[in-house]
NUSEVO-938418 format. One record per atom (N, C-alpha, C): x negated, y negated, z; residue in three letters. Coordinates in steps of 0.2 Angstrom, whole numbers, padded with zeros to 4 digits, always signed. Last residue first. Example, Ala and Ser with C-alpha at 12.3 -4.5 7.8 and 13.67 -1.06 7.14 Angstrom:
% residues 2
-0064+0011+0035Ser;-0068+0005+0036Ser;-0064+0000+0039Ser;-0066+0028+0039Ala;-0062+0022+0039Ala;-0066+0016+0039Ala;
//
This chain:
% residues 257
-0322-0365+0335Leu;-0317-0359+0336Leu;-0320-0355+0342Leu;-0330-0375+0330Ser;-0327-0376+0337Ser;-0322-0370+0339Ser;-0334-0370+0318Arg;-0339-0370+0323Arg;-0336-0371+0330Arg;-0327-0371+0306Gly;-0325-0366+0311Gly;-0330-0366+0317Gly;-0332-0381+0298Gly;-0333-0374+0296Gly;-0332-0369+0301Gly;-0327-0393+0302Asp;-0333-0391+0305Asp;-0334-0384+0303Asp;-0317-0405+0303Val;-0321-0403+0297Val;-0327-0400+0300Val;-0301-0409+0308Val;-0307-0406+0310Val;-0310-0403+0304Val;-0292-0423+0310Ile;-0293-0418+0305Ile;-0300-0415+0306Ile;-0280-0428+0321Thr;-0287-0427+0320Thr;-0288-0422+0315Thr;-0267-0441+0319Asn;-0269-0434+0320Asn;-0277-0434+0319Asn;-0260-0452+0317Gly;-0262-0450+0324Gly;-0265-0444+0325Gly;-0251-0447+0303Thr;-0254-0453+0307Thr;-0255-0450+0314Thr;-0246-0443+0287Ser;-0249-0441+0293Ser;-0252-0447+0297Ser;-0242-0444+0274Phe;-0237-0444+0279Phe;-0239-0442+0286Phe;-0253-0444+0266Arg;-0251-0450+0268Arg;-0244-0450+0272Arg;-0264-0435+0262Leu;-0261-0435+0269Leu;-0257-0441+0271Leu;-0269-0438+0249Thr;-0264-0433+0250Thr;-0261-0432+0257Thr;-0276-0451+0251Thr;-0272-0449+0245Thr;-0267-0444+0247Thr;-0283-0454+0263Ala;-0280-0460+0259Ala;-0276-0458+0253Ala;-0286-0442+0268Cys;-0282-0446+0272Cys;-0279-0452+0268Cys;-0295-0438+0257Ala;-0288-0435+0258Ala;-0283-0439+0263Ala;-0306-0446+0260Glu;-0302-0447+0254Glu;-0295-0444+0254Glu;-0310-0439+0272Ile;-0308-0446+0272Ile;-0304-0448+0266Ile;-0313-0427+0266Ala;-0308-0427+0271Ala;-0305-0434+0272Ala;-0324-0430+0258Ala;-0318-0427+0255Ala;-0312-0428+0260Ala;-0333-0434+0268Ala;-0330-0439+0264Ala;-0324-0437+0260Ala;-0336-0422+0274Val;-0333-0427+0278Val;-0330-0432+0273Val;-0342-0415+0263Asp;-0336-0412+0266Asp;-0332-0417+0270Asp;-0352-0424+0260Glu;-0347-0423+0255Glu;-0341-0420+0258Glu;-0361-0421+0270Val;-0358-0428+0270Val;-0352-0428+0265Val;-0358-0404+0275Thr;-0362-0409+0271Thr;-0358-0416+0272Thr;-0360-0392+0289Gly;-0356-0397+0284Gly;-0361-0401+0280Gly;-0368-0376+0288Val;-0366-0383+0291Val;-0363-0387+0286Val;-0361-0360+0285Arg;-0365-0365+0283Arg;-0363-0372+0287Arg;-0352-0350+0289Lys;-0359-0348+0288Lys;-0363-0354+0285Lys;-0339-0350+0294Leu;-0340-0351+0286Leu;-0348-0351+0284Leu;-0341-0347+0308Pro;-0337-0343+0303Pro;-0338-0344+0296Pro;-0358-0349+0314Met;-0352-0352+0312Met;-0348-0347+0307Met;-0371-0345+0316Thr;-0366-0344+0322Thr;-0359-0346+0320Thr;-0378-0349+0306Ala;-0378-0341+0307Ala;-0372-0340+0312Ala;-0379-0363+0307Ala;-0375-0360+0302Ala;-0373-0352+0303Ala;-0389-0364+0317Thr;-0382-0366+0318Thr;-0377-0362+0313Thr;-0400-0360+0310Lys;-0398-0356+0316Lys;-0391-0358+0318Lys;-0400-0370+0300Glu;-0400-0363+0298Glu;-0398-0359+0304Glu;-0401-0382+0307Asn;-0395-0381+0303Asn;-0395-0373+0301Asn;-0414-0380+0313Phe;-0408-0381+0317Phe;-0402-0379+0313Phe;-0422-0380+0302Asp;-0422-0374+0306Asp;-0416-0374+0311Asp;-0420-0392+0295Pro;-0418-0386+0292Pro;-0417-0380+0297Pro;-0417-0403+0310Gly;-0419-0402+0303Gly;-0417-0395+0300Gly;-0416-0416+0321Arg;-0412-0410+0318Arg;-0414-0409+0311Arg;-0422-0428+0324Gly;-0425-0422+0327Gly;-0422-0415+0324Gly;-0407-0438+0326Pro;-0415-0438+0326Pro;-0417-0431+0328Pro;-0393-0437+0318Val;-0396-0435+0324Val;-0403-0434+0323Val;-0393-0441+0304Phe;-0389-0445+0309Phe;-0392-0443+0316Phe;-0397-0436+0293Thr;-0402-0438+0297Thr;-0399-0442+0303Thr;-0388-0421+0289Ser;-0389-0428+0288Ser;-0395-0430+0293Ser;-0377-0410+0289Asp;-0383-0410+0286Asp;-0385-0417+0284Asp;-0367-0409+0303Val;-0368-0411+0297Val;-0375-0412+0295Val;-0357-0400+0314Val;-0364-0401+0312Val;-0364-0403+0305Val;-0341-0406+0312Gly;-0345-0403+0316Gly;-0353-0405+0315Gly;-0330-0421+0312Pro;-0335-0416+0309Pro;-0338-0412+0314Pro;-0315-0427+0311Ser;-0319-0424+0316Ser;-0324-0419+0314Ser;-0306-0441+0308Val;-0309-0435+0305Val;-0315-0433+0309Val;-0290-0448+0312Thr;-0297-0447+0314Thr;-0300-0441+0310Thr;-0280-0461+0307Leu;-0282-0454+0307Leu;-0289-0454+0309Leu;-0266-0472+0306Val;-0273-0471+0309Val;-0274-0463+0310Val;-0257-0483+0296Arg;-0258-0476+0298Arg;-0265-0476+0301Arg;-0247-0498+0298Val;-0254-0495+0297Val;-0254-0488+0300Val;-0234-0500+0299Ala;-0238-0504+0293Ala;-0244-0500+0292Ala;-0226-0495+0309Pro;-0227-0491+0303Pro;-0231-0494+0298Pro;-0240-0493+0320Ala;-0235-0490+0315Ala;-0229-0495+0315Ala;-0249-0497+0329Leu;-0249-0501+0323Leu;-0244-0498+0318Leu;-0246-0489+0341Ser;-0245-0497+0341Ser;-0245-0500+0334Ser;-0248-0476+0336Arg;-0242-0478+0339Arg;-0241-0486+0338Arg;-0261-0477+0332Ala;-0256-0474+0328Ala;-0249-0476+0330Ala;-0268-0481+0344Leu;-0267-0486+0339Leu;-0262-0483+0333Leu;-0268-0468+0351Ser;-0264-0474+0354Ser;-0263-0479+0348Ser;-0275-0460+0343Arg;-0268-0458+0344Arg;-0264-0464+0347Arg;-0287-0467+0342Gly;-0284-0465+0336Gly;-0276-0464+0337Gly;-0291-0466+0356Met;-0290-0473+0352Met;-0286-0472+0346Met;-0294-0453+0357Val;-0288-0456+0361Val;-0286-0462+0358Val;-0305-0452+0348Asp;-0299-0448+0347Asp;-0293-0451+0351Asp;-0314-0460+0355Ile;-0312-0462+0348Ile;-0305-0458+0347Ile;-0316-0453+0367Gly;-0313-0460+0367Gly;-0310-0462+0360Gly;-0324-0443+0362Ala;-0317-0442+0365Ala;-0313-0448+0365Ala;-0335-0451+0359Lys;-0331-0448+0353Lys;-0324-0446+0356Lys;-0339-0453+0371Ala;-0337-0459+0367Ala;-0333-0457+0361Ala;-0342-0440+0376Ala;-0337-0444+0379Ala;-0335-0450+0375Ala;-0353-0437+0367Ala;-0347-0433+0367Ala;-0341-0437+0370Ala;-0362-0447+0371Tyr;-0359-0447+0364Tyr;-0353-0443+0364Tyr;-0365-0443+0384Ala;-0361-0450+0383Ala;-0359-0450+0376Ala;-0371-0431+0382Ile;-0364-0431+0386Ile;-0361-0438+0384Ile;-0378-0428+0366Asn;-0378-0430+0373Asn;-0371-0430+0376Asn;-0375-0421+0354Ser;-0382-0423+0355Ser;-0383-0426+0363Ser;-0365-0408+0361Gly;-0367-0412+0356Gly;-0374-0415+0357Gly;-0350-0402+0368Val;-0357-0400+0366Val;-0359-0404+0360Val;-0337-0404+0371Gly;-0342-0406+0376Gly;-0349-0405+0374Gly;-0327-0401+0362Thr;-0331-0395+0365Thr;-0336-0398+0370Thr;-0321-0413+0359Ser;-0317-0408+0362Ser;-0321-0402+0365Ser;-0331-0421+0354Ala;-0326-0424+0359Ala;-0322-0419+0362Ala;-0339-0414+0346Ala;-0341-0414+0353Ala;-0336-0417+0357Ala;-0333-0415+0334Ile;-0330-0410+0338Ile;-0333-0410+0345Ile;-0331-0433+0331Ser;-0335-0427+0331Ser;-0332-0422+0335Ser;-0325-0446+0320Ser;-0327-0444+0327Ser;-0332-0438+0327Ser;-0321-0459+0311Val;-0325-0453+0311Val;-0327-0452+0318Val;-0305-0466+0307Asn;-0311-0466+0312Asn;-0315-0459+0311Asn;-0297-0475+0296Val;-0300-0468+0297Val;-0306-0469+0301Val;-0282-0483+0293Ile;-0288-0483+0297Ile;-0291-0476+0298Ile;-0272-0491+0281Leu;-0275-0485+0284Leu;-0281-0486+0287Leu;-0257-0500+0276Gly;-0264-0499+0279Gly;-0266-0493+0281Gly;-0246-0505+0270Asp;-0248-0498+0268Asp;-0255-0497+0270Asp;-0246-0518+0273Ser;-0239-0514+0274Ser;-0240-0506+0272Ser;-0255-0527+0273Ser;-0255-0523+0267Ser;-0248-0519+0267Ser;-0254-0533+0285Gln;-0251-0537+0279Gln;-0251-0532+0273Gln;-0262-0524+0293Lys;-0255-0525+0294Lys;-0251-0528+0288Lys;-0274-0527+0287Leu;-0272-0520+0287Leu;-0264-0520+0288Leu;-0276-0540+0292Met;-0276-0539+0285Met;-0273-0532+0283Met;-0276-0538+0306Pro;-0272-0543+0303Pro;-0271-0541+0295Pro;-0287-0529+0308Ala;-0280-0527+0309Ala;-0275-0532+0306Ala;-0301-0532+0308Phe;-0297-0531+0301Phe;-0290-0529+0302Phe;-0304-0534+0321Ala;-0306-0539+0317Ala;-0302-0538+0310Ala;-0300-0522+0327Arg;-0297-0528+0329Arg;-0298-0534+0324Arg;-0309-0513+0321Ile;-0302-0512+0320Ile;-0298-0519+0321Ile;-0321-0518+0327Thr;-0320-0518+0319Thr;-0313-0517+0318Thr;-0318-0515+0340Ala;-0319-0522+0338Ala;-0319-0523+0331Ala;-0318-0501+0340Phe;-0312-0504+0342Phe;-0313-0512+0339Phe;-0332-0498+0336Val;-0326-0496+0332Val;-0320-0500+0333Val;-0338-0504+0347Gly;-0339-0507+0340Gly;-0334-0505+0336Gly;-0334-0496+0358Arg;-0332-0503+0358Arg;-0333-0506+0351Arg;-0339-0483+0352Trp;-0332-0484+0354Trp;-0331-0492+0354Trp;-0352-0483+0347Asn;-0348-0477+0345Asn;-0341-0478+0348Asn;-0360-0493+0352Ala;-0360-0492+0345Ala;-0354-0487+0343Ala;-0357-0494+0366Ala;-0356-0500+0362Ala;-0355-0498+0354Ala;-0360-0481+0370Phe;-0353-0483+0370Phe;-0352-0489+0366Phe;-0374-0482+0368Ile;-0370-0477+0364Ile;-0363-0479+0364Ile;-0378-0492+0376Glu;-0379-0493+0369Glu;-0375-0488+0365Glu;-0374-0487+0389Asp;-0371-0493+0386Asp;-0372-0494+0379Asp;-0383-0476+0389Ile;-0376-0475+0389Ile;-0372-0481+0387Ile;-0395-0482+0389Leu;-0394-0478+0383Leu;-0386-0477+0383Leu;-0395-0489+0401Glu;-0396-0493+0395Glu;-0394-0489+0389Glu;-0394-0478+0410Asp;-0389-0483+0410Asp;-0389-0487+0403Asp;-0400-0463+0403Thr;-0401-0469+0407Thr;-0395-0473+0406Thr;-0402-0448+0403Leu;-0397-0452+0400Leu;-0396-0458+0404Leu;-0412-0442+0410Gly;-0414-0444+0403Gly;-0408-0448+0400Gly;-0406-0438+0421Asp;-0411-0444+0422Asp;-0412-0447+0415Asp;-0400-0426+0417Leu;-0396-0432+0419Leu;-0400-0438+0420Leu;-0402-0414+0408Asp;-0407-0420+0409Asp;-0403-0426+0411Asp;-0392-0406+0404Ala;-0395-0405+0410Ala;-0399-0410+0413Ala;-0390-0409+0390Ala;-0385-0410+0395Ala;-0387-0410+0402Ala;-0404-0418+0382Pro;-0400-0411+0385Pro;-0395-0413+0390Pro;-0401-0429+0370Val;-0403-0429+0377Val;-0400-0423+0380Val;-0403-0438+0355Pro;-0403-0431+0358Pro;-0405-0432+0366Pro;-0393-0451+0352Lys;-0400-0449+0353Lys;-0400-0443+0357Lys;-0383-0461+0340Thr;-0384-0456+0346Thr;-0392-0455+0346Thr;-0371-0471+0333Phe;-0378-0471+0335Phe;-0378-0465+0340Phe;-0361-0478+0319Gly;-0362-0475+0325Gly;-0370-0474+0327Gly;-0349-0480+0306Ala;-0355-0482+0310Ala;-0355-0479+0317Ala;-0337-0477+0300Thr;-0342-0472+0300Thr;-0348-0474+0304Thr;-0321-0481+0298Asn;-0327-0482+0303Asn;-0331-0476+0303Asn;-0313-0488+0285Val;-0316-0482+0287Val;-0322-0484+0292Val;-0298-0496+0281Leu;-0304-0497+0285Leu;-0307-0490+0287Leu;-0288-0502+0267Ile;-0291-0496+0271Ile;-0297-0498+0275Ile;-0285-0514+0263Asp;-0280-0509+0264Asp;-0282-0503+0268Asp;-0286-0531+0263Ala;-0289-0525+0265Ala;-0284-0520+0267Ala;-0287-0546+0253Arg;-0284-0541+0256Arg;-0288-0536+0259Arg;-0295-0555+0246Gly;-0288-0557+0248Gly;-0284-0552+0252Gly;-0308-0554+0241Phe;-0302-0549+0238Phe;-0295-0551+0240Phe;-0315-0565+0247His;-0317-0561+0241His;-0311-0557+0237His;-0308-0569+0258Glu;-0310-0574+0253Glu;-0311-0570+0247Glu;-0307-0557+0265Arg;-0301-0560+0263Arg;-0303-0565+0258Arg;-0321-0555+0268Val;-0317-0550+0264Val;-0310-0553+0261Val;-0324-0565+0276Lys;-0327-0565+0269Lys;-0323-0560+0265Lys;-0316-0562+0287Glu;-0315-0568+0283Glu;-0318-0568+0276Glu;-0323-0551+0291Ala;-0316-0550+0289Ala;-0314-0557+0285Ala;-0335-0557+0295Ala;-0335-0552+0290Ala;-0328-0551+0287Ala;-0331-0565+0306Lys;-0334-0568+0300Lys;-0333-0563+0294Lys;-0328-0554+0315Lys;-0323-0559+0313Lys;-0325-0563+0306Lys;-0341-0548+0316Leu;-0335-0545+0313Leu;-0330-0549+0311Leu;-0348-0558+0322Gln;-0350-0556+0315Gln;-0344-0553+0312Gln;-0341-0558+0334Glu;-0341-0564+0330Glu;-0343-0563+0323Glu;-0344-0545+0339Ser;-0337-0547+0337Ser;-0336-0553+0333Ser;-0356-0534+0337Asp;-0355-0542+0338Asp;-0348-0544+0335Asp;-0356-0521+0334Thr;-0357-0523+0341Thr;-0357-0530+0342Thr;-0357-0520+0321Ile;-0351-0519+0324Ile;-0351-0520+0331Ile;-0365-0533+0312Ser;-0366-0528+0317Ser;-0359-0526+0320Ser;-0365-0536+0294Ala;-0362-0537+0301Ala;-0364-0531+0305Ala;-0365-0541+0277Pro;-0369-0539+0283Pro;-0366-0541+0289Pro;-0356-0534+0265Val;-0355-0539+0270Val;-0360-0537+0276Val;-0353-0532+0247Gln;-0356-0530+0253Gln;-0356-0536+0258Gln;-0341-0526+0235Ala;-0345-0531+0239Ala;-0348-0528+0245Ala;-0336-0522+0218His;-0336-0521+0225His;-0340-0526+0228His;-0327-0516+0204Arg;-0330-0522+0207Arg;-0330-0521+0215Arg;-0332-0501+0195Gly;-0328-0506+0197Gly;-0331-0512+0201Gly;-0342-0487+0200Pro;-0338-0490+0195Pro;-0334-0495+0198Pro;-0359-0489+0208Leu;-0351-0487+0208Leu;-0347-0491+0203Leu;-0371-0494+0207Thr;-0370-0487+0205Thr;-0363-0485+0205Thr;-0371-0506+0214Lys;-0371-0506+0206Lys;-0370-0499+0203Lys;-0371-0503+0227Leu;-0365-0505+0224Leu;-0365-0505+0216Leu;-0385-0501+0229Phe;-0381-0495+0229Phe;-0374-0497+0226Phe;-0390-0514+0227Glu;-0392-0509+0222Glu;-0387-0503+0223Glu;-0384-0520+0238Asn;-0382-0522+0231Asn;-0384-0517+0226Asn;-0391-0514+0248Ala;-0383-0513+0248Ala;-0381-0515+0241Ala;-0403-0518+0246Ala;-0402-0511+0246Ala;-0395-0510+0245Ala;-0402-0532+0248Asp;-0404-0530+0242Asp;-0402-0522+0241Asp;-0399-0532+0262Glu;-0393-0534+0257Glu;-0395-0532+0250Glu;-0403-0520+0274Ala;-0405-0525+0269Ala;-0400-0526+0263Ala;-0391-0518+0287Gly;-0397-0517+0284Gly;-0399-0522+0278Gly;-0378-0517+0292Arg;-0383-0521+0295Arg;-0390-0520+0293Arg;-0362-0517+0284His;-0368-0514+0286His;-0373-0519+0289His;-0349-0513+0274Leu;-0351-0517+0280Leu;-0357-0513+0283Leu;-0344-0513+0258Val;-0349-0510+0262Val;-0351-0515+0268Val;-0329-0512+0250Val;-0333-0517+0254Val;-0338-0513+0259Val;-0323-0507+0235Val;-0326-0505+0241Val;-0330-0511+0244Val;-0308-0505+0227His;-0313-0510+0228His;-0316-0508+0235His;-0303-0489+0220Ala;-0303-0494+0225Ala;-0309-0499+0225Ala;-0303-0479+0210Gly;-0301-0486+0208Gly;-0301-0491+0214Gly;-0309-0467+0213Leu;-0302-0467+0212Leu;-0299-0474+0211Leu;-0322-0470+0214Ala;-0321-0466+0209Ala;-0313-0466+0208Ala;-0322-0477+0227Ala;-0323-0481+0221Ala;-0321-0477+0214Ala;-0320-0466+0235Leu;-0315-0471+0235Leu;-0316-0475+0228Leu;-0333-0459+0233Arg;-0327-0456+0231Arg;-0321-0461+0231Arg;-0343-0469+0236Arg;-0343-0466+0230Arg;-0336-0463+0228Arg;-0339-0471+0250Ala;-0339-0476+0245Ala;-0338-0473+0238Ala;-0342-0458+0255Ser;-0335-0461+0255Ser;-0334-0466+0250Ser;-0356-0458+0254Ala;-0352-0453+0251Ala;-0345-0455+0250Ala;-0359-0469+0262Arg;-0361-0470+0255Arg;-0357-0464+0251Arg;-0355-0465+0275Gly;-0352-0471+0272Gly;-0353-0471+0264Gly;-0363-0454+0277Ile;-0356-0453+0276Ile;-0353-0459+0273Ile;-0376-0461+0277Ala;-0375-0455+0273Ala;-0367-0454+0271Ala;-0374-0479+0278Gly;-0376-0472+0281Gly;-0374-0467+0276Gly;-0368-0490+0273Met;-0375-0488+0270Met;-0377-0482+0273Met;-0357-0493+0280Gly;-0356-0491+0273Gly;-0363-0489+0270Gly;-0352-0496+0292Gly;-0358-0491+0292Gly;-0358-0488+0285Gly;-0336-0497+0287Ala;-0341-0499+0292Ala;-0346-0494+0292Ala;-0329-0501+0272Ile;-0332-0495+0275Ile;-0337-0498+0280Ile;-0313-0505+0266Val;-0319-0508+0270Val;-0322-0502+0273Val;-0305-0505+0251Ala;-0308-0501+0256Ala;-0314-0504+0260Ala;-0291-0511+0243Val;-0298-0513+0245Val;-0300-0509+0251Val;-0283-0505+0228Ser;-0284-0505+0235Ser;-0291-0508+0237Ser;-0284-0504+0214Gly;-0282-0511+0217Gly;-0282-0511+0225Gly;-0281-0487+0214Asp;-0282-0493+0210Asp;-0279-0499+0214Asp;-0282-0474+0219Leu;-0282-0480+0224Leu;-0283-0486+0220Leu;-0273-0459+0214Arg;-0277-0465+0213Arg;-0277-0470+0218Arg;-0264-0450+0218Met;-0270-0447+0215Met;-0275-0453+0214Met;-0254-0448+0232Arg;-0256-0451+0226Arg;-0263-0449+0224Arg;-0239-0443+0242Pro;-0246-0442+0240Pro;-0247-0446+0233Pro;-0228-0456+0248Ala;-0229-0450+0244Ala;-0237-0449+0243Ala;-0225-0468+0255Arg;-0229-0463+0259Arg;-0230-0456+0255Arg;-0218-0475+0246Glu;-0224-0478+0249Glu;-0228-0474+0253Glu;-0208-0467+0241Ile;-0214-0468+0237Ile;-0220-0471+0241Ile;-0200-0454+0248Asp;-0203-0461+0250Asp;-0209-0462+0246Asp;-0189-0445+0238Ile;-0196-0446+0240Ile;-0198-0453+0242Ile;-0173-0440+0243Ser;-0177-0444+0239Ser;-0184-0445+0242Ser;-0163-0433+0249Asn;-0169-0429+0247Asn;-0174-0433+0243Asn;-0152-0436+0262Asn;-0156-0439+0257Asn;-0162-0436+0255Asn;-0137-0427+0264Met;-0144-0428+0266Met;-0148-0431+0260Met;
//
């Protein structure tokens, strides 16, 4: 029996030389992930649709050499150009982290509040855009031979409880996408999904300290998540969980129990 360690999939402590593209890189989870990956030696590319000056100022706070590329994940042509820019700048992409998304609170019983237009917008931002981003960067990830895709989902995908029904359904689609792509892109590219519960951020409009306090009281670990909790799980996908693919890592403080 061969007991040798497969170095290509063995856990590692550093990401020196790797290029990590973070879609939604100027969001709270995106920035936290960028800080962690850069601290481990990765070159970070922030994919965003905000102000370039703000992105450049953020990147100056990170150690190492990094870049920012403006692009909307709902525009495939922009994503194609973004991938070309990453290739021109770094010559490679090894890690793709999909943190971009959008939601709007609509009570589950308010069927009329979940309009066709809102449903389409939610699925475009939370499913189609994620797939389109993967499609644009897949050639470089395959060439890496040690590529990694980390999609950020939500426990709403399995509980059906979240900001609205369409968001939960879109995130369920992300979980299925991860499992499907883990098979079709193997062995060159691993695909993992990080599934947070309630996170203390401004992602869901209208949720504040009162909501977080009430929610925390119902949870086994008695607090809601932080963006660092999610970013730490993303880091683990790139470092210690290197023999995993197609799995969903739940980071919810026990809320889904």
